[in-house]
C-alpha positions as a Markdown table, in Angstrom:
| # | Residue | x | y | z |
|---|---|---|---|---|
| 1 | Met | 34.0 | -11.7 | 13.3 |
| 2 | Gly | 36.9 | -9.2 | 13.2 |
| 3 | Glu | 35.5 | -7.7 | 9.9 |
| 4 | Glu | 32.1 | -7.2 | 11.6 |
| 5 | Lys | 33.8 | -5.4 | 14.5 |
| 6 | Asn | 35.7 | -3.3 | 12.1 |
| 7 | Phe | 32.6 | -2.3 | 10.0 |
| 8 | His | 30.8 | -1.1 | 13.2 |
| 9 | Val | 34.0 | 0.7 | 14.4 |
| 10 | Ile | 34.2 | 2.6 | 11.1 |
| 11 | Lys | 30.5 | 3.3 | 11.0 |
| 12 | Gly | 30.5 | 4.6 | 14.5 |
| 13 | Gly | 33.6 | 6.7 | 13.9 |
| 14 | Ile | 32.2 | 8.3 | 10.8 |
| 15 | Thr | 29.0 | 9.0 | 12.8 |
| 16 | Phe | 30.9 | 10.5 | 15.6 |
| 17 | Leu | 33.1 | 12.6 | 13.3 |
| 18 | Gly | 30.1 | 13.8 | 11.3 |
| 19 | Ala | 28.3 | 14.9 | 14.5 |
| 20 | Ile | 31.2 | 16.9 | 15.6 |
| 21 | Leu | 31.8 | 18.5 | 12.2 |
| 22 | Gly | 28.2 | 19.2 | 11.7 |
| 23 | Asp | 28.0 | 20.9 | 15.1 |
| 24 | Lys | 31.0 | 23.1 | 14.5 |
| 25 | Leu | 29.8 | 24.1 | 11.0 |
| 26 | Glu | 26.2 | 24.5 | 12.2 |
| 27 | Leu | 24.9 | 22.2 | 9.5 |
| 28 | Ile | 21.7 | 20.9 | 11.1 |
| 29 | Ser | 19.3 | 22.3 | 8.5 |
| 30 | Pro | 21.3 | 21.0 | 5.4 |
| 31 | Ile | 22.0 | 17.6 | 7.0 |
| 32 | Met | 18.4 | 17.2 | 7.9 |
| 33 | Ile | 17.4 | 18.1 | 4.4 |
| 34 | Leu | 19.8 | 15.5 | 3.1 |
| 35 | Leu | 18.3 | 12.7 | 5.4 |
| 36 | Ile | 14.8 | 13.6 | 4.2 |
| 37 | Leu | 15.9 | 13.5 | 0.4 |
| 38 | Leu | 17.7 | 10.2 | 1.1 |
| 39 | Met | 14.5 | 8.8 | 2.9 |
| 40 | Ile | 12.6 | 9.7 | -0.2 |
| 41 | Ala | 15.1 | 8.2 | -2.5 |
| 42 | Asp | 15.2 | 5.0 | -0.5 |
| 43 | Tyr | 11.3 | 4.7 | -0.5 |
| 44 | Ile | 11.3 | 5.3 | -4.3 |
| 45 | Ser | 14.1 | 2.8 | -5.0 |
| 46 | Gly | 12.5 | 0.3 | -2.8 |
| 47 | Met | 9.3 | 0.5 | -4.9 |
| 48 | Leu | 11.2 | 0.2 | -8.1 |
| 49 | Ala | 13.1 | -2.8 | -6.9 |
| 50 | Ser | 9.8 | -4.3 | -5.9 |
| 51 | Lys | 8.4 | -3.6 | -9.3 |
| 52 | Lys | 11.5 | -5.1 | -11.1 |
| 53 | Glu | 11.1 | -8.2 | -8.9 |
| 54 | Ala | 7.4 | -8.5 | -9.8 |
| 55 | Val | 8.4 | -8.5 | -13.4 |
| 56 | Glu | 10.9 | -11.2 | -13.0 |
| 57 | His | 8.5 | -13.4 | -10.9 |
| 58 | Pro | 5.1 | -12.8 | -12.4 |
| 59 | Asp | 3.5 | -15.9 | -10.9 |
| 60 | Asp | 4.9 | -15.4 | -7.4 |
| 61 | Lys | 2.8 | -12.9 | -5.2 |
| 62 | Ser | 5.5 | -12.7 | -2.7 |
| 63 | Phe | 7.4 | -10.4 | -5.1 |
| 64 | Gly | 6.2 | -7.0 | -6.1 |
| 65 | Trp | 4.9 | -3.8 | -4.8 |
| 66 | Ser | 2.7 | -4.2 | -1.7 |
| 67 | Ser | 0.6 | -1.4 | -0.1 |
| 68 | Lys | 1.1 | -3.0 | 3.3 |
| 69 | Lys | 4.9 | -2.9 | 2.8 |
| 70 | Ser | 4.6 | 0.6 | 1.5 |
| 71 | Val | 2.7 | 1.8 | 4.7 |
| 72 | Ile | 5.2 | 0.1 | 6.9 |
| 73 | Gly | 8.0 | 1.9 | 5.1 |
| 74 | Ile | 6.2 | 5.2 | 5.7 |
| 75 | Tyr | 5.7 | 4.5 | 9.4 |
| 76 | Lys | 9.5 | 3.5 | 9.6 |
| 77 | Lys | 10.5 | 6.9 | 8.1 |
| 78 | Ile | 8.1 | 8.7 | 10.5 |
| 79 | Gly | 9.9 | 6.8 | 13.3 |
| 80 | Tyr | 13.2 | 8.1 | 12.0 |
| 81 | Ile | 11.9 | 11.7 | 12.1 |
| 82 | Leu | 10.5 | 11.1 | 15.7 |
| 83 | Thr | 13.9 | 9.8 | 16.8 |
| 84 | Val | 15.7 | 12.8 | 15.3 |
| 85 | Leu | 13.2 | 15.1 | 17.3 |
| 86 | Val | 14.0 | 13.3 | 20.5 |
| 87 | Ala | 17.6 | 13.5 | 19.9 |
| 88 | Leu | 17.5 | 17.3 | 19.2 |
| 89 | Ser | 15.2 | 17.8 | 22.1 |
| 90 | Thr | 17.8 | 16.1 | 24.3 |
| 91 | Asp | 20.4 | 18.4 | 23.0 |
| 92 | Tyr | 18.2 | 21.4 | 23.8 |
| 93 | Val | 17.5 | 20.3 | 27.4 |
| 94 | Ile | 21.3 | 19.6 | 28.0 |
| 95 | Tyr | 22.3 | 22.9 | 26.3 |
| 96 | Lys | 19.6 | 24.9 | 28.5 |
| 97 | Leu | 20.4 | 23.1 | 31.8 |
| 98 | Ile | 24.1 | 23.6 | 31.5 |
| 99 | Gly | 23.6 | 27.3 | 30.6 |
| 100 | Glu | 21.4 | 27.7 | 33.7 |
| 101 | Met | 24.1 | 26.1 | 35.8 |
| 102 | Gly | 26.4 | 28.9 | 34.5 |
| 103 | Leu | 28.7 | 26.4 | 32.8 |
| 104 | Asn | 30.4 | 26.9 | 29.4 |
| 105 | Tyr | 29.1 | 24.3 | 26.9 |
| 106 | Gln | 30.8 | 24.6 | 23.5 |
| 107 | Thr | 28.1 | 22.8 | 21.4 |
| 108 | Asn | 24.4 | 23.1 | 21.1 |
| 109 | Thr | 23.6 | 20.0 | 19.2 |
| 110 | Phe | 25.5 | 16.7 | 19.4 |
| 111 | Phe | 23.0 | 13.8 | 19.9 |
| 112 | Gly | 20.8 | 15.2 | 17.1 |
| 113 | Phe | 23.9 | 15.0 | 14.7 |
| 114 | Leu | 24.8 | 11.5 | 15.9 |
| 115 | Val | 21.3 | 10.2 | 15.1 |
| 116 | Ile | 21.0 | 12.0 | 11.8 |
| 117 | Ile | 24.4 | 10.8 | 10.6 |
| 118 | Trp | 23.5 | 7.3 | 11.7 |
| 119 | Leu | 20.3 | 7.3 | 9.9 |
| 120 | Ile | 21.9 | 8.8 | 6.8 |
| 121 | Ile | 24.4 | 5.9 | 6.7 |
| 122 | Asn | 21.5 | 3.5 | 7.0 |
| 123 | Glu | 19.5 | 5.1 | 4.3 |
| 124 | Leu | 22.7 | 5.1 | 2.0 |
| 125 | Leu | 23.0 | 1.4 | 2.5 |
| 126 | Ser | 19.3 | 0.8 | 2.0 |
| 127 | Ile | 19.4 | 2.6 | -1.3 |
| 128 | Leu | 22.5 | 0.6 | -2.4 |
| 129 | Glu | 20.7 | -2.6 | -1.4 |
| 130 | Asn | 17.7 | -1.5 | -3.6 |
| 131 | Ala | 20.0 | -0.8 | -6.4 |
| 132 | Ala | 21.3 | -4.3 | -6.2 |
| 133 | Arg | 17.7 | -5.8 | -6.2 |
| 134 | Met | 17.3 | -3.7 | -9.4 |
| 135 | Gly | 20.3 | -5.4 | -11.0 |
| 136 | Ala | 23.1 | -2.8 | -10.5 |
| 137 | Val | 26.5 | -4.2 | -10.0 |
| 138 | Leu | 28.0 | -3.1 | -6.6 |
| 139 | Pro | 31.7 | -3.3 | -5.7 |
| 140 | Lys | 32.4 | -6.3 | -3.5 |
| 141 | Phe | 33.2 | -4.2 | -0.4 |
| 142 | Ile | 29.7 | -2.6 | -0.6 |
| 143 | Lys | 28.1 | -6.0 | -1.0 |
| 144 | Asn | 30.1 | -7.2 | 2.1 |
| 145 | Ala | 28.9 | -4.1 | 4.1 |
| 146 | Leu | 25.3 | -4.7 | 3.0 |
| 147 | Ala | 25.5 | -8.4 | 4.0 |
| 148 | Glu | 26.9 | -7.4 | 7.3 |
| 149 | Leu | 24.1 | -4.9 | 7.9 |
| 150 | Lys | 21.4 | -7.6 | 7.0 |
| 151 | Arg | 23.0 | -10.0 | 9.4 |
| 152 | Asp | 23.0 | -7.3 | 12.2 |
| 153 | Ile | 19.3 | -6.6 | 11.5 |
| 154 | Asp | 18.4 | -10.2 | 11.5 |
| 155 | Asp | 20.4 | -10.8 | 14.7 |
| 156 | Tyr | 18.7 | -7.8 | 16.4 |
| 157 | Asp | 15.4 | -9.6 | 16.6 |
| 158 | Lys | 16.9 | -12.6 | 18.3 |
| 159 | Lys | 18.3 | -10.5 | 21.3 |
């Protein structure tokens, strides 16, 4: 249980620091482009992993590329973009309201960066998971992180 907590603390810390750094360096456009590129890479790597599994299990229809899974993946990516838009909108509203109140607010984007960094970390983990499905050998610490993430996703449905 301690390792699970440490993993979440590290992931949260990276997300928080990335958001602060991104705001100070005004990186919203490059970081958003990175997220979109990673989403495309994740989608493609997922299709390739499914194709490899279909070759390995030719008689099992539960393996392989599925248009239904593909469409669900696209919906998930659209949901990510909508989440980023909501976070950036929240930043804008806060920035404008604080400005109207005459207060000095040092940043103009914060929640947007938190969400984008969080999604980038998730996309990176998903790409690594797909690479493992394709047969790539991953370092043990990455395998543990992926297993932890899978466990969290599985447990989320039980809440």
